[in-house]
NUDREN-440828 format. One record per residue: residue number from 0; residue in three letters; x, y, z of N, C-alpha, C, O in turn. Coordinates in pm, whole numbers, always signed. Each point is the difference from the previous one (the first is absolute). Example, Ala and Ser with C-alpha at 12.3 -4.5 7.8 and 13.67 -1.06 7.14 Angstrom:
<minus>
MINU_seq_type_n.east_n.north_n.up_ca.east_ca.north_ca.up_c.east_c.north_c.up_o.east_o.north_o.up
MINU_0_ala_+1319_-569_+780_-89_+119_+0_+90_+120_+0_+104_-2_+66
MINU_1_ser_-139_+107_-138_+82_+119_+6_-77_+109_+73_+51_+111_+17
</minus>
This chain:
<minus>
MINU_seq_type_n.east_n.north_n.up_ca.east_ca.north_ca.up_c.east_c.north_c.up_o.east_o.north_o.up
MINU_0_met_-4377_-125_+7354_+56_+52_-120_+47_-116_-86_+62_-96_+45
MINU_1_glu_-95_+108_-166_+29_-108_-94_+115_+41_-93_-2_+112_-52
MINU_2_ile_+101_-198_+30_+114_+28_-87_-24_-69_-134_-20_-121_-8
MINU_3_ile_+22_+202_-93_-17_-55_-136_+135_+1_-69_+66_+103_-9
MINU_4_arg_-28_-217_-39_+128_-11_-72_-26_-8_-149_-95_-64_-45
MINU_5_lys_+180_+129_-29_-10_-7_-145_+63_-130_-47_+94_-50_+61
MINU_6_pro_-147_-4_-171_+63_-120_-53_+144_+29_-42_+36_+114_-26
MINU_7_ser_+43_-218_+20_+144_+16_-24_+33_+55_-139_+106_+59_-18
MINU_8_phe_-193_-78_-79_+33_+49_-134_-14_+151_-12_+40_+57_-102
MINU_9_phe_-97_+10_+203_-6_+145_-2_+121_+65_+64_+19_+121_-11
MINU_10_arg_+62_-198_+77_+117_+56_+66_+107_+35_-102_+16_-67_-102
MINU_11_lys_+56_+170_+132_+110_+42_-86_+120_-88_+29_+50_-8_+112
MINU_12_lys_-5_-60_-219_+115_-87_+16_+123_+70_-57_-7_+65_-103
MINU_13_thr_+114_-80_+169_+126_+56_-47_+101_-112_-9_-1_-95_+78
MINU_14_ser_+85_+109_-173_+105_-99_-19_+134_+71_+3_+14_+110_-52
MINU_15_arg_+80_-172_+111_+132_+59_+6_+65_+1_-139_+87_+83_-26
MINU_16_leu_-127_-174_-62_+60_-7_-132_-47_+113_-91_+71_+39_-93
MINU_17_leu_-189_+15_+118_-55_+104_-86_+37_+141_+44_-29_+95_-72
MINU_18_lys_+91_-81_+187_+36_+133_+47_+113_+56_-85_+95_-72_-30
MINU_19_pro_-102_+198_-8_+108_+60_-77_+127_+13_+83_-5_+23_+121
MINU_20_val_+117_-37_-189_+129_+16_+68_+22_+148_+21_-9_+79_-94
MINU_21_gln_+37_-43_+215_+10_+141_+34_+142_+55_-12_+17_+122_-5
MINU_22_asp_+83_-207_-1_+136_+50_+4_+61_+28_-137_+114_+46_-4
MINU_23_gly_-182_-70_-109_+49_+36_-133_+96_-99_-61_+53_+26_-108
MINU_24_arg_-29_-139_+172_+94_-97_-57_-51_-59_-131_+82_-26_-89
MINU_25_arg_-207_+5_+73_-56_-63_-121_+15_+92_-121_+29_-49_-110
MINU_26_ser_-48_+177_+126_+12_+90_-115_+143_+3_-53_+19_+18_-120
MINU_27_gly_+78_-36_+202_+138_-6_-45_+27_-126_-80_+75_+4_-98
MINU_28_ser_-132_-115_+137_+22_-123_-75_-73_+4_-133_+48_-59_-97
MINU_29_val_-161_+126_+89_-71_+15_-127_+83_+83_-96_+9_-32_-118
MINU_30_leu_+50_+138_+167_+86_+83_-83_+122_-78_-48_+40_+13_-116
MINU_31_leu_+18_-92_+201_+115_-82_-38_-38_-103_-105_+74_-20_-96
MINU_32_glu_-189_-44_+112_-47_-97_-100_-24_+68_-134_+32_-57_-105
MINU_33_phe_-89_+176_+108_-24_+74_-125_+132_+35_-68_+13_-13_-122
MINU_34_ile_+84_+59_+200_+130_+37_-57_+67_-122_-63_+64_+13_-104
MINU_35_leu_-78_-128_+163_+61_-121_-55_-75_-53_-122_+62_-52_-92
MINU_36_ala_-193_+66_+89_-81_-55_-109_-13_+95_-119_-22_-46_-112
MINU_37_phe_+35_+175_+132_-24_+96_-107_+90_-19_-122_-51_+3_-112
MINU_38_pro_+182_-22_+127_+83_-19_-120_-42_-123_-83_+2_+4_-123
MINU_39_ile_-39_-109_+190_-44_-120_-71_-129_+27_-75_-15_-38_-117
MINU_40_ile_-79_+103_+183_-127_+33_-65_+23_+95_-117_-64_-14_-104
MINU_41_leu_+153_+110_+120_+31_+95_-108_+63_-71_-120_-40_+25_-114
MINU_42_ile_+137_-112_+139_+65_-71_-111_-101_-88_-73_-1_-3_-123
MINU_43_ile_-81_-67_+195_-101_-87_-64_-98_+84_-81_-36_-38_-111
MINU_44_ser_-8_+150_+164_-94_+87_-72_+62_+55_-128_-63_-1_-105
MINU_45_leu_+186_+48_+114_+68_+52_-119_+25_-109_-103_-11_+24_-120
MINU_46_ala_+43_-145_+167_+21_-112_-92_-129_-37_-73_+4_-32_-119
MINU_47_ile_-115_+36_+188_-129_-30_-63_-32_+105_-106_-45_-34_-109
MINU_48_ile_+67_+160_+141_-26_+108_-97_+92_-15_-121_-46_+10_-114
MINU_49_glu_+175_-33_+138_+94_-13_-111_-30_-123_-86_+11_+7_-122
MINU_50_phe_-48_-117_+184_-36_-119_-76_-125_+25_-83_-11_-50_-113
MINU_51_gly_-84_+125_+166_-120_+34_-77_+33_+82_-124_-53_-26_-108
MINU_52_phe_+142_+124_+125_+43_+79_-116_+74_-87_-101_-19_+16_-121
MINU_53_phe_+102_-108_+169_+74_-89_-90_-96_-92_-76_+17_-21_-120
MINU_54_ala_-116_-34_+189_-97_-88_-66_-77_+76_-108_-25_-54_-108
MINU_55_leu_-14_+179_+136_-69_+81_-99_+89_+27_-120_-45_-10_-114
MINU_56_leu_+170_+45_+138_+95_+25_-108_+22_-124_-84_-2_+6_-123
MINU_57_gln_+23_-120_+188_+26_-123_-73_-121_-42_-84_+16_-40_-115
MINU_58_gln_-134_+50_+170_-120_-38_-74_-22_+92_-120_-38_-46_-107
MINU_59_thr_+60_+174_+126_-17_+97_-109_+100_-25_-111_-37_+1_-118
MINU_60_val_+163_-21_+153_+104_-23_-101_-22_-135_-70_+27_-12_-119
MINU_61_thr_-75_-87_+192_-31_-129_-63_-110_+14_-104_+12_-52_-111
MINU_62_ala_-118_+122_+145_-108_+22_-97_+50_+80_-120_-36_-30_-114
MINU_63_ala_+118_+131_+139_+54_+80_-110_+90_-83_-90_-1_+18_-121
MINU_64_thr_+78_-109_+180_+89_-86_-79_-80_-96_-87_+31_-18_-118
MINU_65_ile_-132_-43_+175_-82_-94_-77_-70_+71_-115_+0_-49_-112
MINU_66_glu_-58_+164_+141_-69_+73_-107_+98_+55_-103_-32_+6_-118
MINU_67_gly_+152_+33_+163_+102_+44_-95_+44_-112_-92_+23_+23_-119
MINU_68_ser_-11_-144_+172_+38_-113_-86_-112_-36_-97_+27_-41_-112
MINU_69_arg_-151_+56_+154_-113_-23_-92_+1_+102_-113_-23_-33_-116
MINU_70_glu_+50_+158_+153_+6_+104_-103_+116_-25_-94_-13_+19_-121
MINU_71_ala_+127_-61_+175_+118_-25_-84_-22_-117_-95_+63_-6_-106
MINU_72_ala_-151_-86_+142_-27_-116_-85_-93_+33_-117_-12_-79_-94
MINU_73_gln_-54_+194_+100_-92_+40_-108_+77_+34_-126_+113_+49_+6
MINU_74_val_-173_-75_-117_+60_+37_-129_-1_+152_-11_-103_+63_+21
MINU_75_gly_+216_-6_-54_+11_+145_-18_+20_+78_+128_-9_+123_-1
MINU_76_ala_+36_-190_+112_+23_+71_+126_+133_+75_-6_+98_-49_-56
MINU_77_thr_-96_+166_+114_+122_+81_+6_+43_+15_+145_-78_-23_+92
MINU_78_thr_+202_+62_-73_+47_+21_+137_-75_+116_+66_-17_+1_+122
MINU_79_thr_-28_+95_-201_-78_+111_+55_-134_-50_+53_-41_+39_+108
MINU_80_ser_-27_-126_-184_-129_-52_+47_+19_-89_+123_-83_+1_+90
MINU_81_ile_+192_-76_-87_+27_-85_+117_+29_+87_+122_-52_-25_+108
MINU_82_gly_+136_+128_-126_+32_+92_+110_-122_+73_+51_-16_+17_+121
MINU_83_asn_-72_+27_-211_-122_+70_+41_-92_-91_+79_-59_+42_+100
MINU_84_leu_+45_-168_-143_-86_-94_+70_+56_-31_+139_-75_-4_+98
MINU_85_ile_+205_-17_-89_+61_-24_+131_-18_+121_+90_-28_-15_+119
MINU_86_gln_+43_+135_-173_-21_+124_+78_-142_+7_+53_-21_+41_+115
MINU_87_gln_-78_-79_-197_-140_+2_+44_-24_-98_+114_-68_+34_+97
MINU_88_tyr_+124_-153_-107_-20_-99_+106_+70_+40_+129_-52_-25_+108
MINU_89_val_+168_+85_-118_+71_+45_+119_-76_+115_+66_+1_+13_+123
MINU_90_ala_-66_+70_-202_-73_+115_+54_-132_-39_+64_-60_+81_+71
MINU_91_ile_+13_-204_-92_-129_-43_+57_+1_+12_+151_-97_+49_+58
MINU_92_asn_+203_-91_+6_+9_+4_+146_+71_+124_+50_+56_+0_+110
MINU_93_ser_-59_+105_-188_+59_+129_+37_+148_-11_+31_+52_+75_+83
MINU_94_leu_+16_-168_-148_+145_-5_+13_+57_+96_-102_-26_-13_-119
MINU_95_tyr_+102_+106_+165_+52_+104_-88_+132_-42_-62_+98_+75_+4
MINU_96_leu_-97_-193_-60_+119_-48_-71_-8_+49_-143_-103_-14_-66
MINU_97_asp_+210_+69_+18_+4_+52_-135_+67_-103_-91_+116_-35_+18
MINU_98_val_-192_-12_-117_+54_-89_-102_+32_+89_-119_-86_+29_-83
MINU_99_ala_+211_+13_+76_+41_+89_-110_-2_-78_-131_+4_-123_+0
MINU_100_gln_-10_+195_-109_-8_-64_-131_+137_-48_-46_+102_+33_+61
MINU_101_gln_-101_-107_-165_+123_-61_-53_+79_+97_-84_-56_+101_-44
MINU_102_pro_+180_-126_+21_+80_-105_+63_+38_+40_+141_-9_+117_+38
MINU_103_ala_+52_-216_+38_+37_+26_+140_+119_+95_+6_+93_-10_-80
MINU_104_ala_-98_+101_+176_+106_+98_+18_+29_+13_+149_-87_-29_+83
MINU_105_pro_+206_+71_-47_+33_+18_+142_-91_+104_+65_-18_+110_-53
MINU_106_gly_-40_-146_+167_-85_+93_+75_-137_+21_-58_-75_+83_+53
MINU_107_ala_+37_-153_-158_-132_+19_-61_-100_-93_+65_+3_-121_-25
MINU_108_gly_-90_+173_+106_-103_-81_+62_+47_-71_+126_+114_+14_+43
MINU_109_asp_-207_-92_+14_+27_-69_+126_+15_-151_-17_+38_-69_+94
MINU_110_val_-68_+18_-214_+8_-144_-25_+78_-26_-127_+22_+90_-81
MINU_111_leu_+18_-214_+64_+60_-45_-125_-85_-115_-51_-22_-98_+71
MINU_112_val_-25_+110_-193_-79_-104_-64_+86_-62_-109_+50_+71_-87
MINU_113_val_-33_-202_+93_+79_-73_-99_-97_-88_-78_-71_-82_+58
MINU_114_ile_+70_+99_-190_-88_-78_-87_+88_-90_-86_+81_+49_-79
MINU_115_gln_-96_-178_+95_+77_-96_-78_-95_-73_-95_-95_-65_+43
MINU_116_glu_+122_+78_-170_-79_-69_-102_+79_-122_-45_+117_+12_-36
MINU_117_gly_-180_-126_+37_+69_-124_-34_-9_-38_-146_+42_-109_-37
MINU_118_gly_-97_+195_-46_-16_-33_-142_+132_-19_-72_+8_-78_-94
MINU_119_ile_+94_+148_+137_+131_-8_-65_+98_-48_+106_+0_+49_+113
MINU_120_leu_+84_-145_-148_+100_-48_+95_+132_+68_-28_+41_-1_-116
MINU_121_pro_+30_+58_+209_-43_+14_+139_-116_+98_+13_-28_+77_-92
MINU_122_ala_-37_-81_+205_-119_+82_+21_+31_+148_-16_+102_+49_+48
MINU_123_gln_-192_+21_-117_+14_+144_-17_-48_+67_+129_-109_-30_+49
MINU_124_thr_+189_+121_+5_-32_+65_+126_-17_+150_-20_+82_+66_-63
MINU_125_gln_-192_-14_+119_-26_+144_+0_-23_+42_+144_-49_-79_+82
MINU_126_thr_+85_+201_-50_-15_+49_+137_-75_+132_+2_+7_+79_-94
MINU_127_ile_-79_-58_+203_-73_+124_+24_+35_+44_+142_+7_-84_+90
MINU_128_gly_+13_+211_-69_+16_+51_+136_+141_+36_+39_+77_+50_-82
MINU_129_asn_-45_-77_+207_+125_+44_+62_+108_-107_-17_-9_-107_+60
MINU_130_ser_+109_+135_-140_+107_-97_-23_+97_-8_+116_+88_-86_+0
MINU_131_asp_-100_+173_+100_+85_-8_+118_-37_-118_+90_+81_-45_+80
MINU_132_ile_-203_-5_-94_-45_-113_+81_+57_-127_-59_-21_-30_-117
MINU_133_leu_+94_-44_+199_+57_-125_-46_-109_-106_-9_-74_-22_+96
MINU_134_cys_+65_-42_-211_-106_-98_-20_+48_-108_-95_+32_+28_-115
MINU_135_thr_-27_-149_+162_+31_-114_-86_-115_-98_+14_-9_-70_+101
MINU_136_pro_-79_+63_-199_-117_-88_+11_+42_-145_+28_+85_-56_-70
MINU_137_val_-145_-1_+170_+29_-138_+37_-97_-93_-70_-101_+43_-56
MINU_138_gly_+132_-169_+60_-87_-98_-62_+42_-26_-143_+96_+58_-50
MINU_139_pro_-169_-147_-14_+37_-35_-137_-28_+113_-98_-94_+77_+20
MINU_140_pro_+174_-67_-124_-30_+101_-102_-124_-42_-79_-36_-118_-2
MINU_141_pro_-29_+212_-61_-121_-36_-76_+35_-84_-123_+104_+18_-62
MINU_142_thr_-194_-109_+31_+16_-81_-122_-40_+85_-119_-50_+111_+18
MINU_143_pro_+70_-159_-140_-38_+81_-118_-148_+39_-6_-36_+91_-75
MINU_144_thr_-49_-157_+152_-143_+33_-2_-45_+72_+126_-119_+5_+28
MINU_145_glu_+213_+52_+49_-35_+66_+125_+65_+137_+10_+95_+32_-71
MINU_146_val_-150_+48_+162_+58_+129_+35_+3_+8_+153_-93_-45_+67
MINU_147_lys_+200_+101_-14_+18_+10_+144_+18_+146_+39_+82_+71_-58
MINU_148_val_-160_-28_+156_+10_+137_+52_+43_-9_+146_-58_-74_+78
MINU_149_thr_+160_+151_-43_+51_+5_+136_-2_+145_+47_+46_+90_-70
MINU_150_ile_-100_-69_+190_+1_+133_+62_+90_-7_+123_-19_-85_+86
MINU_151_cys_+116_+176_-80_+92_+9_+114_-11_+140_+61_-8_+99_-73
MINU_152_leu_+8_-92_+206_+1_+130_+66_+65_-13_+135_-4_-106_+63
MINU_153_asn_+64_+214_-19_+59_+5_+134_-112_+21_+101_-94_+75_-26
MINU_154_leu_+104_-142_+141_-105_+12_+101_+2_+135_+70_-104_+47_+47
MINU_155_thr_+222_+16_-37_+8_+135_+58_+92_+86_-84_+87_-50_-72
MINU_156_asp_-108_+179_+81_+92_+93_-65_+112_+36_+97_+11_-60_+107
MINU_157_thr_+70_+156_-143_+113_+37_+87_-48_+59_+133_+73_-7_+99
MINU_158_asn_-193_+65_-95_-55_+55_+123_-69_-106_+86_-30_+25_+117
MINU_159_gly_+4_-144_-174_-68_-105_+73_-149_+23_+14_-61_-48_+96
MINU_160_thr_+2_+120_-191_-143_+32_+12_-85_-47_-118_-122_-2_+12
MINU_161_phe_+181_-36_-123_-80_-24_-120_+52_-121_-75_+122_-12_-10
MINU_162_pro_-200_-78_-42_-145_-12_+11_-46_-59_+132_-118_+9_+34
MINU_163_leu_+210_-70_+43_-37_-49_+132_+69_+82_+107_+119_+32_-13
MINU_164_pro_-191_+4_+119_+68_+69_+109_+88_-99_+75_-42_-113_+27
MINU_165_asn_+160_+154_+6_+96_-86_+69_-21_+17_+151_+86_+55_+68
MINU_166_leu_-199_-103_-18_-43_+27_+137_+87_-67_+106_+13_+53_+111
MINU_167_leu_+46_-165_-142_+75_-75_+100_+150_+25_-4_+76_-70_+66
MINU_168_ser_-33_+168_-144_+144_+24_-12_+64_+43_+131_+117_-32_+24
MINU_169_ser_-188_+103_+61_+58_+42_+127_+15_-117_+98_+68_+13_+101
MINU_170_phe_-132_-126_-132_+11_-119_+85_+96_-103_-59_+12_-111_+53
MINU_171_gly_+56_+146_-162_+99_-89_-58_-49_-84_-116_+77_-77_-57
MINU_172_phe_-203_+90_+20_-54_-73_-115_-21_+101_-112_-79_+93_+15
MINU_173_thr_+148_-110_-125_-7_+101_-105_-37_-63_-135_+34_-116_-27
MINU_174_leu_-102_+192_-54_-33_-41_-136_+94_+64_-100_-11_-24_-121
MINU_175_ser_+104_+104_+168_+93_+69_-88_+83_-102_-79_+57_-92_+58
MINU_176_gly_-53_+111_-188_+76_-88_-87_-75_-125_-44_+54_-80_-76
MINU_177_lys_-177_+62_+122_-80_-115_-38_-84_+34_-123_-42_+114_-18
MINU_178_gln_+18_-216_-65_-77_+20_-123_-116_-96_-7_+0_-106_+64
MINU_179_leu_-97_+144_-142_-113_-86_-34_+10_-28_-149_+8_+93_-81
MINU_180_glu_-7_-220_+43_+9_-38_-140_-107_-104_-29_-4_-107_+62
MINU_181_ile_-83_+139_-156_-110_-91_-35_-2_-18_-150_+7_+97_-76
MINU_182_ser_-17_-224_+33_-3_-33_-143_-128_-73_-34_-56_-71_+84
MINU_183_ala_+10_+89_-207_-115_-73_-52_+29_-35_-146_+55_+80_-76
MINU_184_met_-93_-200_+38_+22_-47_-136_-134_-36_-63_-84_-65_+63
MINU_185_thr_+65_+107_-187_-125_-25_-72_+32_-48_-141_+98_+43_-61
MINU_186_gly_-182_-131_+11_+16_-47_-138_-39_+107_-100_-96_+74_+22
MINU_187_leu_+171_-67_-132_-28_+99_-104_-130_-36_-72_-33_-117_-16
MINU_188_glu_-40_+218_-27_-123_-24_-74_+24_+11_-149_-93_-16_-79
</minus>
């Protein structure tokens, strides 16, 4: 009788390292690791979302401010035409910010637009929107050949939902009471 042996690569090899743990200790440590890591992952995810909304808001308001200052520099521009143009630019990214018409009144709209014309010293100032929003344009005042447009808005309302959601408030980081203020200056035509 002849014994035929199979080559060694056909044999089933087992390793002690690859065997599943039968007593359930590993599943408990996975759950513990998840419980410890989840709050950090949640905070980072919410911060990324909130920063994305903030970047969109800032870019939109910056474009609206620049175009508003260009409109204000045109001969014959009115505060109504400036307000309408700013409203159009803010609406491009589906931001439901209301730029109420002039003159500024308490509770009218979601933003305050300050238009400073440097043709007359001191600069003539006109406002559009919500006069409840505190806004003091920073930077140099416009020269007699320039016009400066500043848009100010609160980052959250009293509910913490508009125009930016206050996603991190439950973790101690809040946007309540914070403002966005952007100015643009253009030479008169």
